N, C-alpha and C positions, 0 to 999 in steps of 0.2 A: 409713452408716445410723445413726440415732440410737437409742441403747438406754438402759439404766437408768443415766443419768448426771446428769440435770439435776434440781435441787430444784424443787418445785412452785411455780407462780406463782399469785397470788391473782387471781381475777376473780369478778365477781358476775353469773352468768348468769341471765337471766330465763327461767324454765321455763314459758312460756305454751305449752301443748300445742295446736297448731293442726293441722288436718287438712283435706284436700281429696280428691276422688275420685281414685283411682289409675288411670292409663291402662294400656293394653296395652303390652307392651314395645316400645320404639322400634326401628325396623329398624336393622340394622347398616350402617355406612358401607361403601362399596365399597373403601376403602383397606385395606392389610394390617393396620392397627391395629384394624379392626373397631370403631371408636368409635361410640357411639350418637348417633343424630340426635335433635334435640329436636323435630322435626316428626313428622308422620305420626299424630297423635292425632285420632280422629274428630271430636271436638267442639272448636270453636275456643277456647272458654273453658277447657276441660280442658288444651289445649296450652299456653295462656298460663299457667295455674296451674302446670303442671309446669315451664315455663321459669323462672318466678319462684322456685319452690322450689329448682331446681338453681342458679340465680343466688345465692340465699341461701347455699347451701353454699359456693360459691366466695368470697363476701364473708366468710363466717365463717372460712374457712381463712386468708384474708388478714389478719384482724384478731385472731382469738382463738388463744391458744396451744394447740396439740394435743399429746396424749401420743403420741409416736411409738414404738410397741412392736408389731412385726409379729406376735409370738406372742399377745399379749393381744388384738390387733385381729382376728386370724384366729378366735380363740375366740369373740369377740363376734359376728362375722358368722355363724358356724356356729350359735350359740344362737338368734339372730334367725331364721335360716333354718329352724330346728326349730319355732319358735313361729308364724311368720307364716302358714303354710297353715291353721292352726286359728283364726286371728283374724278371718277374713272378708275379709282383703285378697286381691285377686286381680290378676293381670296385671303385677305388678312386684315385683322383689326389692328390699327396702329397702336403702339405702346408710347405713352407720354412720360416726360420727365420735366420737373420744375427746378430751375436753378435759383439758388439763393443769391440773387444779384439785382441791384436796383436800376440797371441800364435796360434800354429797349433792345430786345433781342428774341429771335426765334429761329429754329433751324430744323431741318429734316435730314435723316441719314438712312442708309440702306437697312433693310429689315423692318421698315415701317416705323421708325422711331421719330417722334415729333417732340421737340424740346422748346420750352419757353423760359425766359427769365421772369422772376416775380415783377420786374420792372414793366413788363408788357401790360400788366393789369393797371399799373399806375398811369401809363401813357394813354391807354385806350379808354375814352370816357364812357363808352357804352358797348353793349354786346355786339352790335353790328361792326364796330371798328375792330374789336377783338377778334371776331370771327373772320374778318377779312384777311388778317395775317395768317391764321391757321389755314384758310382756304388757299391762300397763295402757296404755303409750304406744301400742302397736299397736291397742288398743281405741279410742283417740281417732282414729287414722287410719281405722280401719275404719268408724266411726260418723260420719265426716265432720263433726266437731263445729264446726270453724271455719266451714266453708261453711254449715252450718245456722244458726249464730249470725248470719252476715252476711245470709243470706236473711231471717231472722226480723226483723232490724233494718231490712229494706227498703233496704239499702245495696248499692252495686255491689261485688261481691266483690273484683275485681282491684285497684283503687286501695286498698281497705282492707287487703288482704293485703300489698301492697307497703309500706304505712306500718307495719303490724305487724312485718313481717320486718325492715324497716330498724331499727326500735327494738330488736328482739331482737339483731341484729348489734352494735349499739352497746353494748347492756347486756352482752352476753356477752364483748365485748372490753374491758370495764373502764369503760365510760362511766357505768354505774350509773343514777342518776336521769335523766341526759340522755337515755339510751336509752329509758327509760320515757316521758319526755316526748315524744320523737319518736313513740313508738308511739301515744300518746294523740292528740296533734295535733288535726287537724280531725275525727278519728274518735271524739272523746271520747264522744259520745252513743251510738254503736254499741257501744263498748267497755263502757259502763255497762249497756247492755241485755244484752250477752254475759255479764257477770259475774252477772246475775240468773239466768241459766240454767246457770252453771258447776257448781253443786251436782248438778243432774240429770245433766249430762254426765259429771261425775266418777263418779257412780254407774253410769251406762251403761258407761263405760270399765272400771270395776271388774268389772261382771258379764261383759263380754266377756272381760276379762282372766282371770278365774277359769275360765271355760269353756275358754279357750285353754290355760291351765295343765293342767287336767284331761285334755284331749285329747292334750296333748304329754307326758303322763306325770308331771306334778308335782301334789302335793296342793294344791287350792285354798286350804287353810288357810295355805299359805305366805304368801299375800298378806295374810291377816288378821294373821299373826305380824309381818309387815313394818309393817303399819299401827300395831300396838301399839308397836313400837320407835320409829316416827316420832312417835307421841304423846308418848312419854317424852322424846325429843329436844326436841320443841317446848316441853314444860314446863320442861326444864332450861335452854333458851336464852332463854326469855322473849320479849323484844322483838326479838331478833335471830336468829330461826330461819333455816335455809338456804332459799334461793329455792324449792326444790322444795316445801317445806311452805307457803310463801306462795301459790303457785299451785295446790297440791294439798292444801288443809287437810284434816286427818283429824278430822272431827266425830264425836260419839258416835253420831249417827244413821247416818252413813256406816259406821262400824265395825260397828254392829249389823246393818245390811243385809248387809255383807260376810260376817259370821259366819253369818247365816241362809242366804245363798246358797251358802257353802262346804259347809254341812251337807247341802245337797241334791244335791251333785255327787259323783260317784264317779270314781275313776281306775282305768282298766283295766290299765295297765302302768306302775307307779310307777318313777320314776327315783330311785335311791338313792345311787349312788356320787358323792361330791363331790370325789374326789381331784384330778381335772383342774381343777375350779373353784378348789380350795384352792391349787393351784400357780400358776394365773394371778393369783389374789388375792395370792399371795406376791410376785409381780413388781410388783403395784401398790403394795403396802405398802412394799416396798423403795424404789420410786420416790419415794413420798410421804415416807418417813423416810430419805432418802439421807444425811442428816447424823447419824442415830442408828439404824443398822440393828437394834440390839437391840430397839428399840420395835416394829419389824415382827415380830420373833420372838415378843415378848410378846403381841402382838395375836393372832397365829395360835394360840398355845398357849392363850390364854384362851378362844378360840372352839372349842376341841377339833378343830382341823384334823387332817387325816390325817397320820399320822407321816411318810409319804413326802413330803408337802408341806413339813413342817418341815425335812427333810433337804434337799429341793430349795432352800429358802430359804437354808439354811446354805451350800450350794454356790454360790449366787449371791453371797452375802456374801464367800465365799473369793475368787471371781473379781474382785470389786470391790477387794479388798485386794491383788491381784496374785499370789494363790496359785493360779495357773492349773492346775497339774497336780493339786493336791488337789481343786479344783472339778471337773475332768474325771473324776477317779477316782470321786467321789461320784455324778456324773451317770451314768456308765457302769454303776455298780452298780444305781442306780435304774432305768435303762432295761432292764436284764436282769430286774428284778423286775416291771416294768410295761411289757411290750413293746408294748402297745396305745397308749401315750401318746407320740405323736410329738413333743410339745413337749420331751421330755427330750433326745433326740439333737439336736433343733434348737437347743436352748439350748446344748448342748455345742459344736456347730459354730459358733455365734455367739461363744461365749467364746473358742474357738480363733482365730477371725478377729480378735477384738479384741486378742488377745495376739500377733498377727502370725504365727501359725502357719498360714500360708495353705494349704499342702498338706494339713495335718490338717483344716482347715475344709472344703476341697473334698472330701476323701474321706468325711468324716462326712455332708456334705450329699448326696452322690451315693448313699451307702448307704441313707440315709433315703428318698430319692426313688424308689428302686427298690421300696420297700414302700408308699410313699404318694405316688404320682405327682400332681403338681399342688399339693403342700403348699406354700403361698406362702412362709411363713417360711424354709424350706429353700431354695427357689428364689432368694429375694433374697440369702441368705447365699452360696450358690454363685455367683451372678452377680457379687456384689461381690468374692469371692475370685478369680474368673476374670479380672477386670479387669487384674490385674497379671501374670497368666500367659498368658491366651489371650483377648484382647478380642474376637476373632471369635466364639468360643463364647459369651462373655457376651452379645454382641449378638443372636445367634440365640435364646438363652434368653429374653432380655428382650423380644424381639419377641413371643414366645408369652405371657410374663407380662402385658404391657400389653394384648394382645388379649383375654385372659381377665379382666383387672381394669382396664378403661379409666377407672374413677373413682378409681384409686389413684395419687396423685402420686408416691409414692416410686419406683414402677417406671419412670416417665418420667425421673426424675432420673438413675437408673443407666443407662437406655437412652441418654440424651444423652451420658454419659461414654463408654459402650462404643462408640457410633457415632464419636465423635471419635477414640478410640484406634485404631479399625480403619479410619480414613481415609474415613469416610462423612460428609462435611461437611453435605450437605443433610439427610440423615436425622437427624444430630445436632441441627441447628437445628429441625427439625420436632418432635423429641421434647422439646426445650427449650420450644418454643412450647406444646406440650400441658401440660407441667408448669405453665407460667405461667398458662394459662387455667383450669386446675383450682384454682389457688391465688388466683384473683381478680385477677390482673394481665393483664387482657385486652389492653390496648393494647400492652404489651410483647410479649405473645404474638403479636399481629399483625405487629409489626415483625420478630420472629424468623421468622415465616412468609414475609415478603417477602425476607428474606436467604436462607431455605431455597430459595424459588423461584428466586432468582438463581443459587444454587449448582447447583441441578438443571438449569437452562438452560445453565449453563457446562459441565456435564459431559455435555450432550446426552442427558438422560434425560427424555423427554416424559411417560412414564408417571407418574414421580414428580412431575413438575411439575404434571400434572393432579390428582393426589391432594392436593398442597399447596393448589392453588387451590380445591378442594372444601372443604378444611378452613378456608380463609380465609373462605369464604362462611358456614360454620357459626359461625365465631368472630364474625362481624359480628352474627349472630342472638344469640349469647351476650351481646355488648356491649349490644344493644338491651334485653335482659332486665335486665342490670345497671343500665341507666339508670333503671329503675323505682325504684331505691333512692335516686336523687339528688334 
């Protein structure tokens, strides 16, 4: 499992916020994986749009570097889940992706995909500021801005969307202007028309976002505060602002409208404790400043982070320096002081595993899961630790994990290894195939399914063979969606 180890890589992600109507949840597959079907959406166009959006996510994973941090990712998913019901989105839980890049950026694409750069954590000093960006992106999705732009331009949505998403993939994976050129392509006229409406759409997303914040327990003024910080950044960086400010320009009229709207909204139940966010932010800052951990500490202190978060960051730095016991002692003290913060014992378990204290990692993970059943970071750490002690137990746990999180590639990576170590050849190849299709390598995934089917047939397991064949049919549909980008 990849943790706080790699220095950030530069990419230039185009934050064109696009949105399409969200469909009802797809029915679960009949296999034990309970993987989602991309069919079953009432309207054919909606089904096609969702397939394209999910295909985009797979292409994105194949080409753009992701920040792999289960604790930060779990936090992001929970925050989105808190905001989404108030945004006007219905029928689908958004899927998130974190980009390994230190610049300010966030984006939303069809199929309910919300993406952020690791740099957003660095830029947003508190949870309210961070949540305001997510609420804005959810506003774009809820208001169907991309679909409305396409309809207004009189263009066919699906070819337009395929062209736009292809450009976003290229741009986000480092192709820069080449990606933008692809996005423009034969749709240049439509895009010019879209840009004429972007100011109104940004304003709509702001209004929806502020209402979302207020109903979720955050002051709407947090968005105004974030806008002012973005304005200062734009002035300081001149001709080279981050991509988020190019696609989401903060004009004086937009800021004035946001201030006016924020003054009209009240918050019934204000969310005030930023300790959990500060700790997740500490992880991001240490990742982004891996070569200079002191800079991460300086940033936290300058932004008046909770004292517990500073101690947490110091423990993470100790662990990176090989001072494992000192790090664990710090984390144990913090966990006693903040028993409601599951990320503290989860971090300790992960650090123990990195130090090859396998039994300690297992006991810490099990203890946490008794109090927080289904807490994904602890489940992944426990499963990884079990691989060397009890691969059968790891396999059983990971079957549950991948069933509950079918869009998370990391679970399938570990499941494939657990299946192999426990003598389940066909199941291992099936899990490997799922990992490959989730990361955009669909042809390799189909080849793995063929090998899985042969293994199931050789072991006289017709039930498993039927499940594999069903997944193969679904993979073909995925490949057809991916072809829209070629």
